[in-house]
C-alpha positions in Angstrom: 0.0 0.2 0.4 1.4 3.5 -0.9 1.9 5.7 2.1 0.0 8.6 1.6 2.7 11.2 3.4 5.6 9.6 1.4 3.6 10.0 -1.9 3.2 13.5 -1.0 6.8 14.0 0.0 7.5 12.6 -3.6 5.3 14.2 -5.5 6.0 18.0 -3.7 9.6 17.3 -4.4 9.3 16.6 -7.8 6.4 19.5 -8.7 8.6 21.9 -6.9 12.0 21.5 -8.0 11.0 21.6 -12.2 8.9 24.9 -11.3 12.1 26.0 -9.3 13.9 25.3 -12.7 11.1 27.0 -15.1 10.9 30.0 -13.1 15.3 30.4 -12.7 15.1 29.7 -16.5 12.2 32.7 -17.3 13.7 35.1 -15.0 17.4 34.8 -15.7 18.0 34.0 -12.1 20.2 31.0 -10.7 17.4 28.1 -10.1 19.5 27.1 -6.6 17.7 30.3 -5.2 14.2 29.0 -6.1 15.7 25.3 -5.0 16.6 26.3 -1.4 13.4 28.6 -0.7 10.7 26.1 -1.9 12.6 23.3 0.4 12.6 25.5 3.1 8.9 26.4 2.7 7.8 23.0 1.8 9.9 21.7 4.9 9.2 20.7 8.2 10.0 24.1 9.5 7.1 25.8 7.6 4.3 24.0 5.6 5.6 20.4 6.6 4.8 18.9 2.9 8.1 17.4 2.2 9.2 15.2 4.8 12.7 14.2 4.8 13.0 11.9 7.7 10.4 9.6 6.0 13.3 8.6 3.6 15.5 7.1 6.5 18.5 5.8 5.6 17.3 6.2 1.7 18.0 9.8 2.0 21.8 9.6 2.3 21.7 6.6 -0.6 19.9 9.3 -2.5 22.1 11.9 -2.1 25.2 9.7 -2.5 23.9 8.7 -6.2 22.9 12.3 -7.4 26.3 13.7 -6.0 27.9 10.6 -8.1 26.1 11.7 -11.4 26.5 15.5 -10.6 30.4 14.6 -10.5 30.6 12.5 -13.3 28.9 15.5 -15.5 31.5 17.7 -14.1 34.4 15.1 -14.6 33.2 15.2 -18.4 34.0 18.7 -18.9 37.4 19.0 -17.5 39.1 18.1 -20.8 42.7 18.5 -21.1 42.9 20.7 -24.3 40.6 22.9 -22.9 42.6 23.1 -19.9 45.7 23.7 -22.1 44.2 25.9 -23.9 42.4 28.4 -21.3 44.2 31.9 -20.6 46.8 31.9 -17.8 44.6 33.5 -15.9 41.6 30.7 -15.9 44.7 28.0 -15.6 45.8 30.2 -12.2 42.4 30.8 -11.1 41.8 26.9 -10.6 45.3 25.9 -9.2 46.7 28.9 -7.5 43.2 30.5 -6.8 41.6 27.2 -5.7 44.5 27.4 -2.9 44.1 30.6 -2.0 40.3 30.3 -1.3 41.0 26.9 0.4 43.3 28.6 2.8 41.5 31.6 3.0 38.0 30.3 3.8 39.7 27.6 6.4 41.9 30.3 8.6 38.5 32.7 8.5 36.3 29.6 9.5 38.8 28.6 11.9 39.3 32.5 13.3 35.3 33.5 13.3 33.3 30.2 14.4 36.4 28.6 16.5 35.8 25.3 15.4 38.6 22.5 14.9 41.4 22.9 12.1 39.7 19.7 10.4 36.3 21.2 10.4 37.9 24.6 8.8 40.0 22.4 6.6 37.0 20.5 5.0 34.6 23.8 4.8 37.4 25.7 2.7 37.5 22.8 0.5 33.7 22.8 0.0 33.6 26.5 -1.2 36.3 26.3 -3.8 34.0 25.5 -6.4 31.6 28.2 -8.2 30.1 26.7 -10.7 28.1 27.1 -14.4 24.9 26.4 -12.6 25.0 30.1 -10.9 27.6 31.7 -13.7 25.4 31.4 -16.7 22.5 33.0 -15.2 24.7 36.3 -14.3 26.4 35.9 -17.8 23.1 36.1 -19.4 21.6 38.9 -17.7 24.8 41.1 -17.2 26.2 42.8 -20.0 30.4 42.5 -19.8 33.4 42.5 -21.6 34.3 39.1 -23.8 37.5 38.5 -21.4 35.5 38.8 -18.3 32.7 36.5 -19.8 35.5 33.8 -21.0 37.3 34.4 -17.4 34.1 33.8 -15.6 32.5 30.8 -17.9 35.9 28.8 -18.0 36.7 29.1 -13.9 33.1 28.2 -13.5 32.9 24.8 -15.6 36.7 23.7 -14.8 36.8 24.8 -10.8 33.7 22.3 -10.6 35.8 19.1 -10.8 38.9 20.7 -9.6 37.3 21.5 -6.6 35.4 18.5 -6.1 38.3 16.0 -6.3 40.2 18.4 -3.3 37.0 18.1 -1.1 37.1 14.4 -1.6 40.3 14.1 -0.7 40.2 16.4 2.3 37.2 14.4 3.6 39.3 11.0 2.7 42.1 11.9 5.1 39.6 13.1 8.0 37.9 10.1 7.6 40.8 8.1 7.8 42.0 9.3 11.3 43.4 6.7 13.4 45.6 6.6 16.6 49.0 7.0 14.3 49.8 9.2 11.7 50.6 6.1 9.7 47.4 4.5 9.9 45.4 7.8 8.8 47.7 8.2 5.9 47.0 4.3 5.0 43.6 4.6 5.0 43.8 8.0 3.1 45.8 6.6 0.6 43.6 3.5 0.4 40.7 5.7 -0.5 42.6 7.2 -3.1 44.0 4.4 -4.8 41.1 2.5 -5.1 39.3 5.7 -6.2 41.8 6.7 -9.2 42.1 3.0 -10.7 38.6 1.7 -10.7 37.6 5.2 -11.8 40.1 5.1 -14.6 39.1 1.7 -15.4 35.9 1.9 -15.5 36.5 5.2 -17.9 38.1 2.9 -20.2 35.7 0.3 -20.0 32.9 2.9 -20.6 35.1 4.2 -23.8 35.0 0.7 -25.5 31.3 0.6 -24.6 30.4 3.3 -26.5 32.5 2.5 -29.4 30.1 -0.5 -30.1 27.7 1.6 -32.0 24.9 0.9 -29.8 21.8 3.3 -30.6 21.5 6.7 -28.8 19.3 5.9 -26.1 20.8 2.6 -25.4 24.2 4.2 -25.7 23.0 7.1 -22.6 21.4 4.2 -20.5 24.7 2.3 -20.4 27.0 4.9 -19.1 23.8 5.6 -16.8 24.0 2.1 -15.5 28.1 2.0 -15.2 28.5 5.3 -13.4 26.1 3.6 -10.6 28.3 0.5 -11.0 31.5 1.9 -10.7 30.3 3.9 -7.8 28.5 0.7 -5.8 31.9 -1.3 -6.5 34.4 1.3 -5.3 31.8 1.8 -2.1 32.1 -1.9 -1.6 35.6 -2.3 -1.6 36.5 0.8 0.6 33.9 3.2 1.9 33.9 6.7 0.8 35.7 6.4 -2.6 33.0 6.2 -4.7 32.5 9.8 -5.7 36.2 9.6 -6.6 35.8 7.1 -9.0 33.0 8.4 -10.6 34.8 12.0 -11.2 37.9 10.4 -12.7 35.8 8.0 -14.9 34.2 11.3 -16.4 37.6 13.0 -16.8 39.0 9.7 -18.8 35.5 9.6 -20.7 35.9 13.2 -21.8 39.1 12.9 -22.8 39.6 9.7 -24.7 37.6 10.6 -28.3 34.3 8.9 -27.2 32.0 9.4 -30.8 29.1 11.3 -29.9 30.0 12.6 -26.5 28.2 15.4 -26.9 24.8 13.3 -26.8 25.9 11.7 -23.9 26.3 15.1 -22.1 22.8 16.4 -23.2 21.4 13.3 -21.7 23.9 13.8 -18.1 22.8 17.4 -18.2 19.1 16.7 -18.4 19.4 13.7 -15.8 21.1 16.1 -13.4 19.4 19.2 -14.0 15.8 16.4 -12.7 18.2 14.8 -9.9 19.5 18.1 -8.6 15.7 19.9 -8.6 14.9 16.8 -6.4 17.6 16.7 -4.6 17.9 20.3 -3.2 14.2 20.6 -2.4 14.6 17.7 0.1 17.6 18.7 1.4 16.8 22.4 1.6 13.6 20.7 3.8 16.2 18.8 5.9 17.9 21.8 6.9 16.7 23.5 10.2 16.4 27.0 10.2 17.2 27.0 13.9 20.8 25.3 12.2 21.4 28.1 10.2 20.4 30.8 12.7 22.7 29.3 15.3 25.9 30.5 13.0 24.4 34.0 13.8 26.6 37.2 13.2 29.8 35.2 13.2 28.3 32.4 10.1 27.3 35.8 8.1 30.8 37.4 9.1 32.5 34.1 7.8 30.8 34.4 3.9 31.2 38.4 4.1 35.3 37.7 4.8 34.9 35.0 1.6 33.4 37.6 -0.6 35.2 40.6 0.0 38.8 39.7 1.4 39.5 35.7 0.2 37.9 36.1 -3.3 39.9 39.2 -4.2 42.8 37.8 -2.8 42.0 34.6 -5.0 42.2 37.2 -8.3 45.0 39.4 -7.3 47.2 36.2 -6.9 46.3 34.6 -10.6 45.2 37.0 -12.5 48.2 39.0 -14.0 47.5 39.1 -17.9 47.9 42.5 -19.0 44.9 42.3 -21.2 42.9 42.5 -18.0 42.0 45.7 -16.7 42.0 46.6 -12.9 38.2 47.1 -13.2 37.8 43.9 -14.5 40.0 42.7 -11.9 38.0 44.2 -9.2 34.5 42.8 -10.8 36.2 38.9 -10.7 37.2 39.5 -7.5 33.3 40.5 -6.2 31.8 37.8 -8.1 32.2 34.1 -7.1 28.9 32.7 -6.1 28.8 29.2 -4.8 26.5 26.3 -6.6 25.1 23.2 -7.0 28.2 21.0 -6.4 29.3 22.7 -3.0 25.5 22.0 -1.9 25.5 18.6 -2.8 28.8 17.6 -1.6 28.3 19.1 1.7 25.2 17.6 2.5 26.9 14.1 1.5 29.5 14.7 3.4 27.6 16.3 6.7 25.3 12.6 6.4 28.6 10.7 6.6 30.1 12.5 9.1 26.7 11.5 11.4 27.3 7.9 10.7 30.9 8.2 11.9 30.2 10.0 14.9 31.8 13.3 13.8 31.4 16.7 15.2 30.5 19.7 13.3 28.3 17.4 10.8 25.7 20.2 11.1 27.7 23.2 10.6 29.4 21.8 7.8 25.9 21.8 5.5 24.2 24.9 7.6 27.4 27.1 6.6 27.7 25.9 2.7 24.0 26.3 2.5 24.2 30.3 4.3 27.1 30.9 1.8 25.3 29.7 -1.2 22.3 31.7 -0.2 24.3 34.7 0.9 26.6 34.8 -2.7 24.2 34.0 -5.3 21.7 36.7 -3.7 23.8 39.5 -3.0 26.4 38.8 -6.3 23.5 38.6 -8.4 21.9 42.1 -7.1 25.3 43.9 -7.3 26.7 42.0 -10.7 25.1 44.5 -12.9 25.7 47.7 -11.1 29.2 46.9 -10.4 29.6 46.1 -14.0 28.7 49.6 -14.9 30.4 51.4 -12.1 33.8 49.7 -13.0 32.9 50.0 -16.8 33.8 46.8 -17.7 30.5 46.5 -19.9 31.1 44.9 -23.5 33.3 47.5 -25.4 36.1 47.2 -28.3 35.8 45.6 -31.7 35.3 42.3 -30.7 36.4 39.5 -33.4 34.4 38.0 -35.9 34.1 34.0 -36.5 32.9 33.0 -40.2 31.3 30.0 -40.6 32.2 28.5 -44.3 36.0 28.5 -45.7 35.3 30.0 -49.1 36.8 33.1 -51.6 34.3 35.7 -49.8 34.9 34.8 -45.8 38.9 34.8 -46.8 38.5 38.2 -48.2 36.2 39.3 -45.3 38.7 37.4 -42.4 41.7 40.0 -44.1 39.9 42.9 -44.4 38.9 42.9 -41.2 42.6 41.9 -39.8 43.6 44.9 -42.0 41.0 47.1 -40.3 42.7 45.6 -36.4 39.7 43.3 -35.9 40.2 39.6 -35.2 38.6 37.3 -37.5 39.0 33.4 -37.7 37.3 31.0 -40.2 35.4 27.8 -38.9 34.6 24.7 -41.2 34.2 20.9 -41.0 35.8 20.6 -43.7 39.7 20.7 -43.5 40.4 21.5 -47.3 38.1 24.0 -47.0 40.4 25.9 -44.7 43.6 25.3 -46.5 43.2 28.5 -48.4 42.3 30.6 -45.0 45.6 29.0 -43.3 47.7 29.7 -46.2 46.4 33.6 -46.1 47.5 33.7 -42.2 43.7 33.5 -40.9 43.0 31.4 -37.5 41.0 28.5 -38.1 38.6 25.9 -36.5 37.8 22.6 -38.0 34.4 21.4 -36.1 30.8 20.7 -36.6 28.9 23.9 -35.7 25.6 22.0 -34.8 27.4 19.9 -32.1 27.6 21.2 -28.6 31.2 19.9 -28.0 32.7 21.9 -30.7 32.2 25.0 -28.4 34.0 23.8 -25.9 36.9 25.0 -27.1 37.7 28.4 -24.7 39.4 30.0 -28.2 35.8 30.8 -29.1 35.9 33.3 -26.6 38.3 35.5 -28.8 35.3 36.5 -31.2 32.3 38.7 -30.6 30.2 38.2 -33.6 29.3 34.8 -35.7 28.3 34.6 -39.4 27.2 32.1 -41.7 28.6 32.4 -44.8 28.2 28.9 -46.3 26.2 28.1 -49.5 23.8 26.0 -47.6 20.9 27.9 -46.5 19.6 25.4 -44.1 22.7 24.7 -42.3 23.4 28.6 -42.3 20.2 29.0 -40.7 20.9 26.0 -38.1 24.3 27.4 -37.4 22.9 30.9 -36.2 20.6 29.2 -34.0 23.4 27.4 -32.2 25.8 30.1 -32.5 23.3 32.2 -30.6 23.8 30.2 -27.4 27.3 31.4 -27.6 27.2 34.8 -28.7 24.6 37.8 -28.3 21.8 37.3 -30.5 22.4 41.1 -32.4 25.7 39.7 -33.0 24.7 36.7 -35.0 24.4 37.2 -38.6 23.6 34.6 -42.0 23.8 35.2 -45.7 20.9 33.7 -47.1 21.5 32.2 -50.7 18.6 32.8 -53.3 18.8 31.7 -56.9 17.1 34.0 -59.6 17.8 36.8 -61.8 21.9 37.2 -62.6 23.7 34.4 -60.9 23.5 33.5 -57.1 22.0 35.9 -54.8 23.0 36.1 -51.2 20.5 38.5 -49.1 22.1 39.1 -45.9 20.1 38.4 -43.0 20.7 39.2 -39.0 19.1 36.9 -36.4 17.3 39.1 -34.4 13.6 38.8 -34.3 12.1 39.0 -38.0 14.8 41.5 -39.0 15.9 41.4 -41.9 18.7 43.2 -44.0 18.6 42.4 -47.6 20.9 43.4 -50.5 20.7 41.1 -52.8 24.6 40.7 -53.4 25.4 38.7 -56.3 28.1 37.1 -53.5 29.7 34.5 -56.0 30.4 37.4 -58.5 31.7 39.8 -55.9 33.9 36.1 -54.5 35.2 35.7 -57.8 36.0 39.4 -58.8 37.9 39.6 -55.6 40.0 36.4 -56.0 40.8 37.3 -59.4 41.8 40.9 -58.1 39.4 42.6 -60.2 38.0 43.8 -57.4 39.2 45.0 -53.9 37.8 45.6 -50.0 38.5 49.2 -49.2 38.2 50.4 -45.9 36.7 54.3 -46.1 35.3 56.3 -43.3 31.5 55.8 -42.3 30.5 59.0 -43.8 31.8 58.0 -47.3 29.9 55.0 -47.6 27.3 56.7 -50.2 30.6 57.0 -52.7 29.2 56.0 -55.8 30.3 52.8 -56.6 31.2 51.3 -53.4 29.0 48.3 -52.5 29.3 48.6 -48.3 29.4 44.7 -46.7 30.2 45.6 -43.4 31.0 48.4 -40.7 33.7 48.6 -38.1 32.5 50.3 -34.7 33.9 51.1 -31.1 31.2 48.4 -29.9 31.9 45.6 -32.5 31.2 44.6 -36.0 28.0 45.5 -37.8 26.6 43.9 -40.9 24.0 45.6 -42.5 22.7 47.4 -45.7 21.3 50.6 -44.1 23.7 53.1 -44.9 22.2 55.0 -42.0 23.5 52.5 -39.6 27.0 52.1 -41.4 27.3 56.0 -41.7 28.0 56.0 -38.0 30.7 53.4 -38.1 34.1 54.4 -37.7 35.0 52.9 -41.2 33.1 50.7 -43.5 34.6 47.6 -45.5 33.1 48.0 -49.1 33.6 46.3 -52.0 35.2 48.3 -55.2 35.4 48.0 -58.7 32.8 45.3 -59.5 30.2 45.3 -62.2 26.9 43.3 -61.7 26.3 44.0 -58.1 23.3 45.5 -57.1 21.6 46.3 -53.6 
């Protein structure tokens, strides 16, 4: 027979969790705020609709399995090639900066709350992470320079698995406390060794399974089951080694060139969203307001020190690139909201500490949730005004990324480089990129429709995207994909039409239903440019109406603008136009 209270708890958890995700998406606010709020309100302290105590020990098991999936997905994002290619600032933030945050948070907690050194060190390791789930909504709502957006985005993506591994290692050491130092080290190294070995072997086996060309649905289910298998096997061999194993397995799988890894990531992302939604409603309901209230002023002071002292120290010790301005450093130093990984891992550690009879278990989870709530809420409020105050919004001539290696894109890219605007060409066919490479134009080989393609942080150098292949459908789909990576008013496409004379490519901008039709005979222009019978010239914006010029784009202080609106181009610093053509029209 179904227990009424249990059924209500499960149904309410799912409905509230999904509702929080929907509201967060619509309001462009980190959903974790609504998840925590809904959980507290629905929990025993207020409405008593969600009753976590009914789950008993099952709450620990559910939390452990959910954390396994979350950390496995985090491991998938930690691609070695991305770590190699990220800017020095991002690399320093996830290495030197992580250590500064860990040490600073530990010292602050130890001094202010007068807790044991082990508790302080454990809490410090938990708040290393920020995370894309809280950084993503902030980047979508605050106008920031491209360099800032790139640093914040990649720090959030890469710090999750790095921070989780550090936290797991610290927790493993704490659990291995024995009467002697040798015994403690032995228990710690045993957990570490088992976790790494089983994780590596499991990742390799999963890679082999993915190459068996199973159907997409079955592929995803196999990975899902295998993650739980790795976690369970590791826990059976030695307790508290499972989360290390699944994190290592994710890293291995993400770096061994698995086909259709984008599909696996997509499935895991959806699964993670559902698990996180349910997990956080239950965990927030499990919290007691009295426990958080017992932290009092000193608990809030720890969070304030993290935001105003530890984070700025992190940034000023890590970000040394001359291209990052003082204002951008100050902004980075005041933005570091904590997210899902911190809360999930803290809750798991708290449950485990209670099972082992260790003190401060409640303090660890309460202080972590307090840190999440304050940092996400406060920094979410001050991010936009702070960006305006420090003048770190979008500025400068961000580069242009062209899709399609052909005569037109090569000519435009070369002209933009001559106007001191970075330009690159992207194509899935290497042969189409040879011409561009021979002309000194940066190139990217990749499938524009594969989400994994956009993981390369080098794309962060470019602020506009233009699809210019001869395939209309591909151009349209590419612009939809690019709109997730670029501002929508900086995504363009050439629409290919046939009729009249030759091939026509009206220029179309992806922004609502707004289209700028110029009916350029692009094949003719490309041929003229290639044969040297025409050239791209740079003229001041006010001269765009000169007879005989075909305007293509304008270079403005806030970026490149493709348009045939001469009023818009007239305000450009300079305009690239085709000179010496015959047969083009507009």
